[in-house]
Structures are given as structure tokens and as C-alpha cells.
C-alpha positions as CSV (number, residue, x, y, z in Angstrom):
1,M,0.0,0.0,0.0
2,L,1.4,3.4,-1.0
3,S,1.7,6.0,1.8
4,K,-0.9,8.7,2.0
5,D,1.4,11.3,3.6
6,V,3.9,11.8,0.7
7,G,4.4,14.6,-1.7
8,H,4.2,12.6,-4.9
9,R,3.4,8.9,-5.7
10,V,4.9,7.3,-8.8
11,L,4.3,3.9,-10.4
12,I,7.1,2.8,-12.8
13,L,5.8,0.0,-15.0
14,G,8.7,-2.0,-16.3
15,G,10.6,-0.9,-13.2
16,T,12.5,-4.2,-13.0
17,G,14.1,-3.5,-16.4
18,R,17.3,-1.5,-17.1
19,V,15.5,1.6,-18.3
20,G,12.9,1.5,-15.5
21,Q,15.6,1.0,-12.8
22,S,17.6,3.9,-14.4
23,I,14.5,6.2,-14.1
24,C,14.0,5.1,-10.5
25,R,17.6,5.9,-9.5
26,E,17.5,9.3,-11.1
27,L,14.1,10.1,-9.3
28,Q,15.6,9.0,-6.0
29,R,18.7,11.2,-6.6
30,R,16.5,14.2,-7.4
31,S,14.3,13.5,-4.4
32,R,17.3,13.6,-2.1
33,H,18.9,16.6,-3.8
34,E,15.8,18.8,-3.9
35,S,14.3,17.5,-0.6
36,V,11.0,16.4,-2.3
37,N,9.3,13.4,-0.9
38,L,8.6,10.6,-3.4
39,D,6.9,7.3,-2.9
40,I,8.0,5.1,-5.8
41,C,6.5,1.7,-6.6
42,I,8.2,-0.4,-9.3
43,A,5.9,-2.8,-11.2
44,G,6.6,-5.6,-13.6
45,R,6.2,-9.3,-14.3
46,N,9.5,-10.5,-12.8
47,E,8.8,-11.0,-9.1
48,N,12.3,-12.3,-8.2
49,V,14.0,-9.2,-9.7
50,G,11.4,-6.8,-8.1
51,E,11.9,-8.3,-4.7
52,E,15.7,-8.2,-5.0
53,I,15.5,-4.5,-6.0
54,V,13.4,-3.7,-2.9
55,R,15.8,-5.6,-0.6
56,E,18.6,-3.4,-1.9
57,S,16.5,-0.2,-1.7
58,P,13.9,-0.7,1.1
59,S,12.3,2.7,0.4
60,L,10.9,1.3,-2.8
61,Q,7.9,-0.9,-3.2
62,F,7.2,-3.6,-5.8
63,K,3.9,-4.8,-7.4
64,K,3.7,-7.8,-9.7
65,V,1.7,-6.4,-12.7
66,D,1.3,-7.6,-16.3
67,Y,0.8,-4.6,-18.5
68,R,-1.6,-6.7,-20.6
69,D,-4.0,-7.1,-17.7
70,K,-6.0,-3.8,-17.8
71,D,-8.0,-4.5,-14.6
72,A,-4.7,-5.1,-12.7
73,L,-3.2,-2.0,-14.2
74,V,-6.1,0.2,-13.2
75,A,-6.0,-1.2,-9.7
76,A,-2.3,-0.6,-9.4
77,M,-2.8,3.0,-10.6
78,K,-5.5,4.0,-8.2
79,E,-3.2,5.3,-5.5
80,V,-0.6,7.1,-7.6
81,D,-0.2,10.6,-9.1
82,L,1.7,9.4,-12.2
83,V,2.4,6.1,-14.0
84,V,5.6,5.9,-16.0
85,H,5.5,3.3,-18.7
86,S,9.0,1.9,-19.5
87,A,8.0,-1.7,-20.3
88,G,9.3,-2.0,-23.9
89,P,9.7,-2.8,-26.7
90,F,6.7,-0.8,-27.9
91,Q,6.8,-2.1,-31.5
92,Q,4.0,-4.4,-32.7
93,R,1.6,-3.6,-29.8
94,Q,-2.0,-3.9,-30.8
95,S,-3.2,-1.1,-28.5
96,A,-2.0,1.5,-26.1
97,E,-3.3,-0.6,-23.2
98,V,-1.3,1.2,-20.4
99,L,-2.5,4.6,-21.5
100,E,-6.1,3.3,-21.7
101,A,-5.8,2.0,-18.1
102,A,-4.4,5.4,-17.0
103,I,-7.4,7.2,-18.6
104,S,-9.8,4.8,-16.9
105,A,-8.0,5.4,-13.6
106,G,-7.8,9.2,-14.1
107,V,-4.0,9.2,-13.5
108,N,-1.4,11.2,-15.4
109,Y,0.7,9.1,-17.7
110,Q,4.2,9.1,-19.3
111,D,6.0,6.7,-21.5
112,V,9.4,6.2,-23.2
113,C,7.8,4.9,-26.5
114,D,10.0,4.9,-29.5
115,D,7.5,3.5,-32.0
116,V,5.4,5.4,-34.6
117,D,2.4,3.1,-34.5
118,H,2.2,3.1,-30.7
119,M,2.6,6.9,-30.6
120,E,-0.3,7.3,-33.1
121,M,-2.5,4.9,-31.2
122,S,-1.8,7.0,-28.1
123,R,-2.5,10.2,-29.9
124,G,-5.8,8.8,-31.0
125,L,-6.8,8.8,-27.3
126,H,-6.3,12.5,-26.9
127,N,-9.9,13.4,-26.5
128,D,-10.4,10.6,-24.0
129,A,-7.5,11.9,-22.0
130,V,-8.9,15.4,-22.0
131,E,-12.3,14.1,-20.8
132,S,-10.5,12.2,-18.0
133,N,-8.7,15.4,-17.1
134,I,-5.2,13.8,-17.4
135,T,-1.9,14.7,-18.9
136,A,-0.3,12.0,-21.0
137,A,3.2,12.7,-22.2
138,V,4.4,10.3,-24.8
139,C,7.9,9.5,-26.2
140,T,9.7,11.1,-23.3
141,G,13.0,9.2,-23.3
142,I,16.3,10.3,-24.7
143,Y,15.5,9.7,-28.4
144,P,12.7,10.4,-28.9
145,G,12.2,12.8,-26.0
146,I,15.2,15.0,-25.3
147,S,15.9,14.9,-29.1
148,N,12.5,16.4,-29.7
149,M,13.4,19.2,-27.3
150,M,16.7,19.7,-29.1
151,A,14.9,20.0,-32.4
152,A,12.4,22.5,-30.9
153,K,15.3,24.6,-29.5
154,A,17.1,24.5,-32.9
155,I,13.9,25.6,-34.7
156,R,13.2,28.4,-32.2
157,D,16.8,29.7,-32.5
158,L,16.5,30.1,-36.3
159,D,15.7,33.7,-37.5
160,V,13.5,32.3,-40.3
161,D,11.0,29.5,-40.8
162,P,12.5,25.9,-40.7
163,E,13.1,24.2,-44.0
164,Q,14.6,21.0,-42.8
165,V,15.2,19.0,-39.6
166,T,17.5,16.0,-39.4
167,F,17.9,13.6,-36.4
168,D,21.1,11.6,-36.3
169,Y,21.8,9.0,-33.6
170,F,24.6,6.7,-32.6
171,T,24.8,4.0,-29.9
172,A,27.7,1.7,-29.3
173,G,26.4,-1.9,-29.0
174,T,23.2,-1.9,-27.0
175,G,24.2,1.2,-25.0
176,G,24.0,-1.0,-21.9
177,A,20.2,-1.5,-22.4
178,G,20.5,-5.1,-23.3
179,P,17.9,-7.2,-25.3
180,T,15.2,-4.5,-25.3
181,I,17.1,-2.1,-27.6
182,L,18.3,-5.0,-29.7
183,S,14.7,-6.2,-30.2
184,T,13.6,-2.7,-30.9
185,T,16.2,-2.3,-33.7
186,F,15.3,-5.6,-35.3
187,L,11.6,-4.8,-35.2
188,L,12.2,-1.5,-36.8
189,C,13.9,-3.3,-39.6
190,G,10.5,-4.6,-40.5
191,E,8.9,-1.2,-40.8
192,D,8.9,1.1,-43.8
193,V,10.4,4.4,-43.0
194,R,8.3,7.6,-43.2
195,I,10.2,10.8,-43.8
196,Y,9.0,14.2,-45.1
197,V,10.1,15.6,-48.4
198,D,8.7,19.0,-49.5
199,G,6.0,18.7,-47.0
200,K,4.8,15.3,-48.1
201,P,5.1,12.0,-46.2
202,T,7.4,9.8,-48.2
203,I,8.2,6.1,-47.7
204,R,11.8,4.7,-47.8
205,K,13.2,1.3,-47.1
206,P,14.4,0.6,-43.6
207,A,18.2,0.8,-43.1
208,S,18.6,2.7,-46.4
209,G,19.9,6.2,-47.0
210,V,23.3,5.6,-45.4
211,R,25.4,8.7,-44.7
212,T,28.3,9.7,-42.5
213,V,27.8,12.1,-39.6
214,D,30.3,13.9,-37.3
215,F,29.2,13.3,-33.7
216,G,32.0,15.3,-32.2
217,E,35.5,14.7,-30.9
218,Q,34.7,11.9,-28.4
219,V,32.6,9.8,-30.8
220,G,33.9,10.9,-34.2
221,H,32.4,10.2,-37.6
222,K,29.8,7.3,-37.8
223,N,27.6,5.8,-40.5
224,V,23.9,6.1,-39.9
225,F,20.8,4.9,-41.8
226,L,17.1,5.6,-42.0
227,L,14.7,4.1,-39.4
228,N,11.0,4.7,-38.8
229,L,11.1,7.0,-35.7
230,P,8.2,8.9,-34.1
231,E,10.0,12.3,-33.7
232,V,9.8,12.7,-37.4
233,L,6.0,12.7,-37.3
234,S,5.6,14.8,-34.2
235,I,8.0,17.6,-35.4
236,A,6.2,17.6,-38.7
237,E,2.8,18.0,-37.0
238,V,3.9,20.6,-34.4
239,Y,6.2,22.7,-36.5
240,K,5.1,22.0,-40.1
241,V,8.7,21.5,-41.2
242,P,8.6,20.3,-44.9
243,N,11.7,18.1,-44.8
244,I,12.5,15.7,-41.9
245,S,14.3,12.5,-41.4
246,A,15.9,10.4,-38.7
247,R,18.9,8.0,-38.9
248,F,20.6,5.6,-36.5
249,G,23.9,3.7,-36.5
250,T,25.7,1.5,-34.1
251,A,29.1,-0.1,-33.4
252,P,30.9,-2.3,-34.2
253,G,30.4,-1.9,-37.9
254,I,29.3,-5.6,-38.3
255,W,26.1,-4.7,-36.3
256,N,25.3,-2.2,-39.0
257,V,25.9,-4.8,-41.7
258,L,23.7,-7.3,-39.8
259,T,20.9,-4.7,-39.3
260,R,20.9,-3.8,-43.0
261,F,21.0,-7.4,-44.0
262,M,18.0,-8.2,-41.8
263,A,16.1,-5.2,-43.3
264,Y,16.7,-6.3,-46.8
265,A,16.8,-10.1,-46.6
266,V,14.6,-11.3,-43.8
267,P,10.9,-11.6,-44.6
268,K,8.8,-8.9,-43.0
269,N,6.5,-11.3,-41.3
270,I,9.5,-12.5,-39.3
271,L,10.8,-9.1,-38.5
272,T,7.4,-8.0,-37.2
273,N,6.9,-11.0,-34.9
274,Q,7.7,-9.6,-31.5
275,A,7.8,-12.9,-29.7
276,L,10.2,-14.4,-32.3
277,I,12.5,-11.3,-32.3
278,A,12.6,-11.4,-28.5
279,K,13.7,-15.0,-28.5
280,F,16.3,-14.3,-31.1
281,S,17.6,-11.3,-29.1
282,E,17.8,-13.5,-26.0
283,F,19.6,-16.2,-28.0
284,I,22.4,-13.9,-29.2
285,G,22.4,-12.2,-25.8
286,P,25.7,-13.7,-24.7
287,L,27.4,-12.5,-27.9
288,V,25.9,-9.1,-27.5
289,R,27.0,-8.7,-23.9
290,A,30.6,-9.8,-24.9
291,V,30.6,-7.1,-27.7
292,D,29.1,-4.5,-25.3
293,A,32.0,-5.2,-22.9
294,I,34.4,-4.3,-25.7
295,V,32.7,-1.3,-27.4
296,G,31.0,0.2,-24.4
297,G,27.7,1.9,-24.4
298,T,28.3,5.4,-25.7
299,T,25.4,7.2,-27.3
300,A,25.3,10.5,-29.2
301,M,22.7,12.7,-30.9
302,R,23.1,15.4,-33.5
303,V,20.0,17.4,-34.3
304,E,20.0,20.1,-37.0
305,A,17.4,22.6,-38.2
306,V,18.0,24.5,-41.4
307,G,16.1,27.7,-42.2
308,T,14.6,28.8,-45.5
309,D,17.6,31.1,-46.0
310,G,20.1,28.3,-45.6
311,S,21.2,29.2,-42.0
312,S,21.4,26.3,-39.5
313,R,21.2,25.6,-35.8
314,S,22.5,22.3,-34.5
315,L,22.8,20.7,-31.1
316,L,25.2,17.8,-30.2
317,Y,24.8,15.5,-27.2
318,G,26.9,12.6,-26.0
319,H,26.8,10.2,-23.0
320,E,28.9,7.2,-21.9
321,E,25.9,4.9,-21.6
322,L,22.5,4.9,-23.2
323,S,20.7,2.9,-20.4
324,E,21.8,5.6,-17.8
325,C,21.1,8.7,-19.9
326,V,17.6,7.5,-21.0
327,G,16.7,7.3,-17.3
328,I,18.0,10.7,-16.6
329,A,16.1,12.1,-19.7
330,A,12.8,10.4,-18.8
331,A,13.1,11.5,-15.1
332,A,13.4,15.1,-16.2
333,F,10.0,14.8,-17.8
334,T,8.7,12.9,-14.8
335,W,9.8,15.6,-12.4
336,H,8.1,18.2,-14.5
337,L,4.8,16.2,-14.5
338,L,5.0,15.7,-10.8
339,T,5.9,19.2,-9.7
340,N,3.9,21.4,-12.2
341,K,0.3,22.1,-11.3
342,N,-0.6,23.8,-14.6
343,L,-0.2,20.9,-17.0
344,P,-2.0,20.9,-20.3
345,K,-4.5,18.1,-20.7
346,G,-4.6,15.4,-23.4
347,V,-1.9,13.2,-25.1
348,L,1.1,15.4,-25.8
349,Y,4.4,15.1,-27.5
350,P,7.5,16.3,-25.6
351,E,7.7,19.5,-27.7
352,E,4.1,20.3,-26.8
353,L,4.3,19.6,-23.1
354,L,6.4,22.7,-22.3
355,S,5.2,26.1,-23.7
356,D,6.9,28.3,-21.0
357,P,10.5,29.0,-22.2
358,E,11.9,28.8,-18.7
359,E,10.3,25.4,-18.0
360,F,11.4,24.2,-21.4
361,E,15.0,25.1,-20.7
362,A,14.8,23.7,-17.2
363,V,13.6,20.3,-18.4
364,L,16.2,20.3,-21.3
365,E,19.0,21.2,-18.9
366,S,18.1,18.5,-16.4
367,G,17.6,15.9,-19.2
368,V,21.2,16.4,-20.4
369,R,22.7,16.7,-16.9
370,T,25.5,14.2,-17.4
371,A,26.3,14.7,-21.1
372,F,29.9,14.7,-22.0
373,D,29.1,16.7,-25.1
374,W,26.4,19.4,-25.0
375,K,27.0,22.0,-27.7
376,T,25.1,24.4,-29.9
377,F,26.6,25.5,-33.2
378,T,25.5,27.5,-36.1
379,D,26.9,25.8,-39.2
380,N,27.5,22.3,-40.5
381,S,30.8,21.7,-38.9
382,L,32.1,21.3,-35.4
């Protein structure tokens, strides 16, 4: 039972996973640092892991909850102020069941979704969320999430209307996130890529459009390729930018070769089978962990907005481990949702959640708190 005498009560669904645990650690740090009382309950299907986490951190609570059981979800949400959904992967879900439960429970919601279809299903519940008087912030991780904020900042810093926005991402190995990000990448290989060209949605093959991007001194030049990512759609909707694309690459280079091979050679019905992809990711898990130990978990983002006059504004971000920085990024949004009383209602993208410039900068700053590269520059070179 959650305490009734605390400032804020949070349920982290998927809290036994690496991303969920990272969010939890960052919220605990901020709670101590800012002397704000939080009551955190982690929820998931793995009871053994949940109980072990609680033994190591007795201030936490654990509830065994399956996100596919709506009645159990609604019951778990009844005593909280915010539910944070980090139980990925989000690809190939048939409904936004956790958001539906949050709407039924009348509880504010946040997720770290990185899937276009899931984001659109969630957006389709906007009116229901408004009627339930809740705020539902979707895609609030590192990318998408903080990357959306970077794009919004770059667009706002232009002196003219934006003509183009490009998102470029790099993560070494799995970034310390393990099978989840591996499954996500493989599942994305089965999705056609939607980009925007001259204001029109245009379809490209997954893992196509390879180009080399400079991610700064500590990461260097890396090859990236097109993937179907939700920030492309949200930026197009919110800012009406005519040309938008998102690319991703990894290390070692053989992983890029494998990813492109899967996108081109493996039948789509296999790539879109979440259960099969999860088993395959687990099967090659030992190899992946061995490679991760060699290449590390560094992640980097470069987001650029180009104006109608050819001028550009770009932001660069780098961190030593994806699984840590996604928790820090998500927790920045969580903190805002918990501590702000004047939240807009409905299902909102990261770039819509914060209209006040000071609040926008505060969330962005806290979301990139431990970045080893955080730069803004005004041309196409570092």
C-alpha cells in the first residue's frame, strides 16, 4: 500500500528492467537533492528481480503487474499521481493498453515509447485523456524525448522558418540497455520508414539512405541509416517542417551490416513477430554482452534545423551509456509532470508539453545533466 502522507506517488511500469531502474535511480537522486518526498513503486512481471531491488533499496515498493491485464493495471494506478510506462519494446503492440488504463484510472501518464504506431495509437486517445482530465506525455526518453526538445530549440533559434530538420543518432552496442534495444532495432527493420520531403510523407526502405555524420571529438564520424522513428512525425505535426528524417547507427560496424542485411533479406512477417524477435535477441544475448564489454555503451545525438535562408542551428549530445542517460532524460519529464500544477491536458508530444520558455530550458538542462558533449553550433561543422 502506498503511503498517504507523501508529496508525490509514482508507479514505474517496467521498473524491473534496465531503463525502469535507471529512471528510478534518477528520481531517487532528485528527491534527495531537492528534498522532495517521493513514494516510488516499481511494477513488472519479474517478481524475483522486483523483490531483489526492494531488498537493496527498502524505500521502494514492488507490485507484480502484467501490462496486458487492464484490470490489474487500473487497480495498481488507483493510489498514484503518475504512471511511467517503460515496459518496452513498444513495437507491434495492438493497443496503447497502459494509457487506456491510465485514462480509466484518471491518472497522469508518461511513456518512453519509440514506436510510430504506438505513438499514433496513443495520440488517438487525446480526447479521452482530455475528458478524463489527465496529462499523457508520450515518447519522453532520450530519443525520442530530449531529441525532440533539441529540435524544438534549434527551430526556435532560427531567425526564419525551418526548411529541414535531421535527427542523427549513434549508440555503441546496445548502450547497456540489453535485449530491449536489440529487439527494438530488429523490429524497426520490418517497418517502412516515413520521412517528409517537400511537406509530403514519403516512404523509404528501412536501413537505407546511409550517410556519415560527425558526432564530435569523443565519438567521431559514424555511419547512420534511416529508421522509422516517431519524432519525425511529431515535429512535422507541431512545427510544419517540410523536410524531416531520422537516422541511426551502431558499433561495431558488423552490427550495422547485420541490421541492414535483416532489413533487406529477412521476410517482414518474421521481423514484425515480436515474440520471435525477443527469442532471437535472447539467443544472441551472450554474444551481444561480450561485444558490449568491448565497445562500451556510448550514445550520441546530433539534431540540426536548417532555415529557409540556408542558415542552420545544430545541437550535439553525448553520453557514456544509453541505459543511464535515457533514465535521466525520462526522469526530467517525470519531475516536471509531478511538480507542475498547470499541465495541459490530453496526449502530448515532448515538444508540446512545455510552452513556457523557462520550463522548457529547465527540463532540457536536467535531461542532459551528465552529457559529455552538449554543444550548440550555427553551421554544418564542429
